[in-house]
C-alpha positions in Angstrom: 13.5 34.6 3.2 11.2 37.5 3.2 12.2 38.6 0.2 11.7 35.3 -1.6 7.9 35.0 -0.5 7.0 38.1 -1.5 8.4 37.2 -5.0 6.5 34.4 -5.0 3.3 36.3 -4.6 4.0 38.8 -7.5 5.1 35.9 -9.5 2.1 33.9 -8.9 0.1 34.8 -12.0 3.0 33.4 -14.2 3.9 30.5 -12.3 3.0 27.4 -14.7 5.4 24.8 -13.6 4.7 21.4 -13.4 7.3 20.1 -11.1 9.0 21.1 -8.0 12.4 20.5 -9.6 11.5 23.5 -12.3 10.5 25.6 -9.2 13.7 25.3 -7.7 15.4 26.1 -11.1 13.1 29.3 -11.2 13.8 30.3 -7.7 17.4 30.1 -8.8 17.2 32.3 -11.7 15.6 34.9 -9.0 18.8 34.7 -7.2 20.4 36.7 -10.2 17.8 39.4 -10.3 18.8 42.7 -8.8 16.4 42.3 -5.9 18.2 39.8 -4.4 20.7 42.4 -2.9 22.4 39.8 -0.3 23.1 36.3 0.3 21.1 36.5 3.5 18.0 37.5 1.3 18.7 34.2 -0.6 19.6 31.6 2.4 16.8 28.7 2.0 17.1 25.2 2.9 16.2 22.1 0.4 13.4 21.9 3.3 12.1 25.3 2.6 11.8 25.1 -1.0 10.3 21.8 -0.9 7.9 23.4 1.4 7.0 26.4 -0.8 6.2 23.6 -3.9 3.2 22.0 -1.3 4.7 18.9 -1.9 6.4 17.8 1.6 5.8 18.9 5.1 8.5 20.6 6.8 7.5 18.5 9.9 10.1 16.2 11.2 9.1 12.9 12.9 11.1 10.8 15.5 12.5 7.3 14.2 10.4 5.1 16.1 7.0 7.0 15.1 7.5 6.6 11.4 8.4 3.1 12.3 5.3 2.2 13.8 3.1 4.2 11.5 4.9 2.6 8.4 4.8 -0.8 10.0 1.3 -0.9 10.6 0.6 0.4 7.3 2.6 -2.2 5.7 0.9 -5.2 7.8 -2.9 -4.4 7.6 -2.7 -4.0 4.0 -2.5 -7.8 2.9 -2.5 -9.4 6.4 -5.9 -11.0 5.9 -4.7 -13.1 2.7 -1.6 -14.3 3.6 -3.1 -17.5 4.8 -4.6 -17.7 1.7 -1.1 -17.3 -0.3 0.4 -20.2 2.4 -2.9 -22.4 1.0 -1.1 -21.6 -2.3 2.2 -22.1 -1.8 2.5 -24.3 1.2 4.0 -23.9 4.3 8.1 -25.3 3.1 7.7 -23.2 0.0 5.6 -20.1 1.6 8.1 -19.0 4.4 11.3 -18.5 2.9 9.6 -17.4 -0.2 7.6 -14.7 2.0 11.2 -13.9 3.3 13.0 -13.4 -0.1 10.0 -10.7 -0.8 10.7 -9.0 2.1 14.3 -9.1 1.7 14.0 -8.1 -1.7 11.7 -5.3 -0.8 13.9 -4.0 1.9 16.7 -3.6 -0.7 14.8 -1.7 -3.3 13.1 0.8 -0.7 16.9 1.2 0.1 17.6 1.5 -3.5 14.8 4.5 -3.9 15.7 6.1 -0.5 19.3 6.4 -2.1 18.1 7.7 -5.5 15.8 10.4 -3.6 18.4 11.8 -1.5 21.1 12.0 -4.1 19.0 13.8 -6.5 17.2 15.6 -3.6 13.7 14.8 -5.0 11.3 13.7 -2.3 8.4 12.6 -4.7 8.0 9.2 -6.3 6.1 10.1 -9.1 8.3 13.8 -10.0 11.6 11.3 -9.8 9.9 9.1 -12.5 9.6 12.2 -14.7 13.2 13.3 -14.2 14.6 9.9 -14.9 12.3 9.3 -18.0 10.3 12.0 -18.8 6.2 12.4 -18.6 5.9 9.0 -19.7 7.6 7.9 -16.7 5.3 10.2 -14.3 2.3 8.5 -16.1 3.3 5.0 -15.9 4.0 5.6 -12.2 1.0 7.2 -11.4 -1.2 4.6 -13.4 0.6 2.1 -11.6 0.3 3.7 -8.2 -3.8 3.7 -8.9 -4.3 0.3 -9.7 -2.8 -0.6 -6.3 -4.8 1.9 -4.8 -8.0 0.7 -6.6 -7.2 -2.9 -5.8 -6.7 -2.2 -1.9 -10.0 -0.1 -1.8 -11.9 -2.9 -3.4 -10.4 -5.3 -0.7 -11.3 -3.0 2.1 -14.9 -3.1 1.1 -15.3 -6.5 0.7 -13.7 -7.3 4.0 -15.9 -4.6 5.8 -19.2 -6.3 4.4 -17.6 -10.1 5.4 -16.7 -8.7 8.9 -19.7 -7.2 9.5 -21.9 -10.3 8.4 -19.7 -12.2 10.7 -20.5 -10.0 13.6 -24.4 -9.8 12.8 -24.8 -13.5 13.0 -28.3 -13.1 14.2 -31.5 -15.1 12.9 -32.3 -12.4 10.1 -29.0 -12.6 8.6 -29.0 -16.3 8.4 -32.6 -16.1 7.2 -31.5 -13.9 4.1 -28.5 -16.1 3.5 -30.9 -19.5 3.4 -33.0 -17.2 1.2 -30.4 -16.4 -1.5 -30.7 -12.9 -0.8 -27.4 -11.1 -1.8 -26.7 -10.0 1.7 -22.8 -9.2 1.1 -23.8 -6.7 -1.9 -26.2 -5.3 0.3 -23.7 -4.5 3.0 -21.5 -3.2 0.9 -23.7 -0.7 -0.7 -24.9 0.2 2.7 -21.4 0.7 4.4 -20.5 2.8 1.3 -23.5 5.1 1.4 -23.4 5.6 4.9 -19.7 5.5 6.0 -17.2 5.2 3.2 -18.5 7.8 0.6 -19.3 10.6 3.6 -15.5 10.2 5.4 -14.0 9.9 1.8 -15.3 12.9 0.7 -15.3 15.4 3.6 -12.7 14.0 6.1 -9.0 15.2 6.3 -6.0 13.5 6.0 -5.1 14.8 9.8 -8.3 13.4 10.8 -7.5 9.9 9.6 -4.0 9.8 10.2 -4.5 8.4 13.9 -6.0 4.9 13.0 -2.5 3.3 13.1 -3.4 2.3 17.4 -6.6 0.6 16.1 -5.0 -1.2 13.1 -2.5 -2.6 15.5 -5.0 -3.7 18.0 -6.8 -5.6 15.2 -3.4 -7.3 14.1 -3.1 -8.4 17.7 -6.3 -9.5 18.5 -6.3 -11.5 15.0 -3.4 -13.5 15.9 -4.8 -14.5 19.2 -8.1 -15.4 17.7 -6.3 -17.7 15.3 -4.1 -19.2 17.6 -7.3 -19.9 20.0 -9.0 -22.0 16.9 -5.6 -23.7 16.4 -5.3 -24.9 19.7 -9.0 -25.9 19.7 -9.4 -28.2 16.8 -8.0 -31.3 16.0 -5.1 -31.0 13.3 -5.3 -31.9 9.6 -4.1 -35.1 8.9 -1.2 -33.6 6.3 -0.2 -30.4 5.6 0.8 -29.4 1.9 4.9 -28.8 2.1 4.9 -27.3 -1.7 1.7 -25.9 -3.2 0.8 -25.9 -6.7 0.2 -22.0 -7.4 3.6 -20.7 -5.8 3.2 -17.4 -8.2 -0.4 -16.6 -7.2 0.9 -16.7 -3.6 3.9 -14.5 -4.5 1.6 -11.9 -5.7 0.1 -11.8 -2.6 3.2 -11.4 -0.7 4.2 -8.3 -2.7 1.3 -6.8 -2.5 1.7 -7.3 1.4 5.2 -5.4 1.7 5.5 -3.3 -0.9 4.9 0.5 0.2 7.3 2.4 -2.2 4.5 4.9 -2.9 4.2 6.0 0.7 7.7 5.8 1.6 8.8 9.4 0.1 7.4 11.8 2.7 8.7 8.9 5.4 12.2 9.6 4.2 12.1 13.6 4.2 10.1 14.0 7.6 13.0 11.8 9.1 15.6 13.5 11.4 19.0 14.4 10.6 21.2 17.2 10.0 23.3 15.8 7.2 22.5 13.4 4.6 24.3 10.5 6.0 22.5 10.6 9.5 19.2 11.0 7.5 20.3 8.0 5.5 21.0 5.9 8.6 17.8 6.7 9.9 15.6 5.9 6.8 17.7 2.5 6.6 16.8 1.9 10.4 13.4 2.6 9.6 13.0 0.3 6.7 15.1 -2.9 8.2 13.0 -2.6 11.3 9.9 -2.5 9.2 10.3 -5.3 7.1 11.6 -7.7 9.8 8.4 -6.9 12.2 6.2 -7.2 9.4 7.9 -10.7 8.4 7.1 -11.8 11.8 3.5 -11.0 12.1 3.0 -12.3 8.2 4.5 -15.3 9.3 2.5 -15.8 12.4 -0.9 -15.1 11.2 0.1 -17.3 7.6 1.0 -20.1 9.1 -1.9 -20.1 12.1 -4.3 -19.1 9.5 -3.2 -22.1 7.1 -3.2 -24.6 9.8 -6.7 -23.7 10.8 -8.3 -23.7 7.1 -6.2 -25.8 4.8 -8.0 -28.6 3.3 -5.6 -31.6 2.5 -8.2 -33.0 0.1 -8.2 -29.6 -1.7 -12.3 -29.6 -1.8 -12.4 -26.3 0.3 -9.6 -23.5 -0.4 -8.6 -20.9 2.3 -10.8 -17.7 1.7 -8.9 -14.4 0.9 -10.1 -13.1 4.0 -9.4 -15.4 7.0 -12.0 -14.0 9.2 -14.5 -15.6 6.8 -13.3 -18.8 7.5 -16.0 -21.6 8.8 -15.9 -25.2 9.5 -18.8 -27.4 10.2 -17.0 -29.3 12.9 -15.1 -26.4 14.5 -17.5 -23.3 13.7 -17.1 -19.9 12.3 -14.1 -17.8 14.2 -17.4 -15.0 14.6 -19.0 -17.7 17.1 -15.9 -16.7 19.2 -15.5 -13.8 21.5 -12.0 -13.0 20.6 -13.2 -13.9 16.8 -16.3 -11.2 17.5 -13.6 -8.7 18.4 -10.8 -9.2 15.7 -13.4 -9.0 13.0 -14.9 -5.5 14.8 -11.2 -4.2 14.8 -10.8 -5.0 11.2 -14.0 -3.7 10.3 -13.0 -0.3 11.6 -9.6 -0.8 10.1 -11.0 -1.2 6.7 -13.4 1.7 7.1 -10.6 3.9 8.1 -8.1 2.6 5.6 -10.3 2.7 2.5 -10.5 7.1 2.9 -6.5 6.9 3.2 -6.3 5.3 -0.2 -8.9 7.3 -1.9 -6.8 10.3 -0.4 -4.1 8.7 -2.1 -5.9 7.9 -5.3 -7.6 11.3 -5.6 -4.4 13.4 -5.4 -2.6 11.2 -7.8 -5.4 11.7 -10.4 -5.6 15.1 -9.6 -2.0 15.8 -10.3 -2.4 13.6 -13.6 -5.4 15.9 -14.9 -4.3 18.9 -13.6 -0.5 19.3 -12.8 1.6 19.9 -10.1 0.1 23.3 -9.5 -3.6 23.2 -10.9 -6.7 22.4 -8.3 -10.4 21.5 -9.6 -13.1 23.4 -7.9 -15.1 21.9 -5.1 -17.9 20.7 -7.2 -15.5 18.9 -9.3 -13.5 17.6 -6.6 -16.6 15.9 -5.2 -17.4 14.2 -8.6 -14.2 13.1 -9.1 -14.1 11.3 -5.5 -17.8 10.1 -6.1 -16.3 8.7 -9.2 -13.6 7.0 -7.5 -16.2 5.3 -4.9 -18.5 4.3 -7.6 -15.4 2.6 -9.8 -14.2 0.7 -6.5 -18.0 -0.3 -5.6 -18.9 -2.2 -8.4 -16.3 -4.4 -8.3 -16.8 -4.9 -4.9 -20.2 -5.8 -5.2 -19.4 -9.0 -7.8 -16.3 -10.2 -6.7 -16.3 -12.9 -4.0 -13.0 -13.7 -3.2 -10.2 -10.8 -2.2 -7.5 -13.6 -2.4 -7.2 -13.3 -6.6 -7.9 -9.7 -6.3 -4.7 -9.1 -4.6 -2.9 -11.9 -6.2 -3.5 -9.5 -9.5 -2.6 -6.4 -7.6 0.9 -7.9 -6.8 1.5 -9.0 -10.1 0.5 -5.9 -12.2 1.0 -3.2 -9.4 3.2 -4.0 -6.3 5.9 -5.8 -8.6 6.6 -2.5 -11.0 6.0 -0.3 -8.1 8.2 -2.0 -5.6 10.8 -3.6 -7.9 11.1 -2.8 -11.7 10.7 1.1 -11.3 12.9 1.7 -7.9 15.9 -0.6 -9.5 15.6 1.1 -13.0 16.0 4.3 -11.6 19.3 3.5 -9.2 20.6 2.2 -12.6 19.3 5.3 -14.7 21.5 7.3 -12.6 24.3 5.0 -11.7 27.0 7.5 -13.6 26.1 10.9 -12.2 24.0 11.4 -8.7 25.0 7.7 -7.9 28.4 6.2 -8.2 27.7 2.2 -8.1 30.3 -0.5 -7.9 30.2 -3.1 -10.4 29.0 -5.5 -8.1 25.7 -3.5 -7.1 25.0 -2.8 -10.7 24.8 -6.9 -11.3 22.8 -7.3 -8.5 20.2 -4.6 -9.2 20.4 -5.6 -13.0 19.8 -9.4 -11.9 17.2 -8.9 -9.4 15.7 -6.3 -12.0 15.5 -9.3 -15.0 14.3 -12.0 -12.1 11.4 -9.6 -11.3 10.1 -8.7 -14.9 10.2 -12.8 -15.5 8.4 -13.4 -12.2 5.9 -11.0 -13.5 5.0 -12.9 -16.5 5.2 -16.5 -14.8 2.5 -14.8 -12.3 0.2 -13.4 -14.9 0.1 -16.8 -16.7 -0.6 -18.4 -13.2 -3.2 -15.9 -12.5 -5.2 -16.3 -15.8 -7.4 -19.0 -15.0 -8.3 -17.0 -11.6 -10.4 -14.9 -14.2 -13.4 -17.4 -13.8 -16.9 -16.5 -13.2 -16.7 -18.9 -10.0 -15.2 -16.4 -8.3 -17.9 -14.0 -8.8 -21.6 -13.6 -7.2 
């Protein structure tokens, strides 16, 4: 192992590789050189080789910790907009549709994990490059950037709306009555004071301990919605079938899809053999999707019951915490509601830098490759540019519901359905032996996903209306 490390240093001036797969090939070439005198000098595990590439950390995690962290990431991404989706689909269609999306995402996550383990590639972008060349890598990176951008914009809007709800003081009401653009002002304030410094200088390790805050936020949100449901008169009727099913489908996909963060989780799971690692991975995926579905249904139905207007005059907001009604009041007027807003405010302010970190790394690898790094000044400029690119839309966009619907259509569906299924079918004849039934199922799901993307696009087009903007 020492010989390998010494070799790595001596070769550093000529190391111009783009993927860790090429790096492994170079190590294989080195193994044939005279410097490697014995098998002991060359003994390297897959973990050690991947660690040398800088792609994946060597530390392992437990199944329970991986399940907890992944579940919180999935639930917190679109939880506040699930009632908006139910308002579009109707409760009778929304629940089975949500279950169907969760089941299909579960299946495609298993397909992606299987492909990663069979090819021994634990990076989504690299996997796409191995399968489809440079074009595949850039397509995956652009889709991932689009999803991260959408989530960052939604976090900025949520933080401003929740802060408005918490600070329902006289000066806030005066500003609203005077037509002062309060929400854009708060977005700029929060961005300059908190989001920009944290995104520019905080490390991933500093931000990685926010899962408990998100979990508490989710629990308090559920309690606040149930409290309001129990303290209001039930609506005369509720819509069993909505007229904008495909719009709600996009938000459901945005909530469940987590393929862009699953490959590091897969690698870090314990397991001495591939079979054991795969069993642990499957267990984490099944538990995560099941738990997420339960929370989505709980918050979705309670929020839908709270905000649904049978006459269709007032639609459910994309952020359920921003809901208000003259007969009941606002969620922020209740102590539990204020606590929920405060916790989700913190969650949004922490989640934005995490997405920003992922976005910066993706963009950095697109521009400089696997081994290149920009200067510190250029890094700050890129980070600042990313914040500006999300702040401008956040200032003008008034409802995160359509935003997440478009994110589901243009980013979550390709990232969570089209690419994993295509990768699995691409390698079915060599690395991944599939039965005829499995091939038919994956082709069918791939075609149906593509058709649903087209239908979602047509139904989302009317949301591109200036009435959604300030």
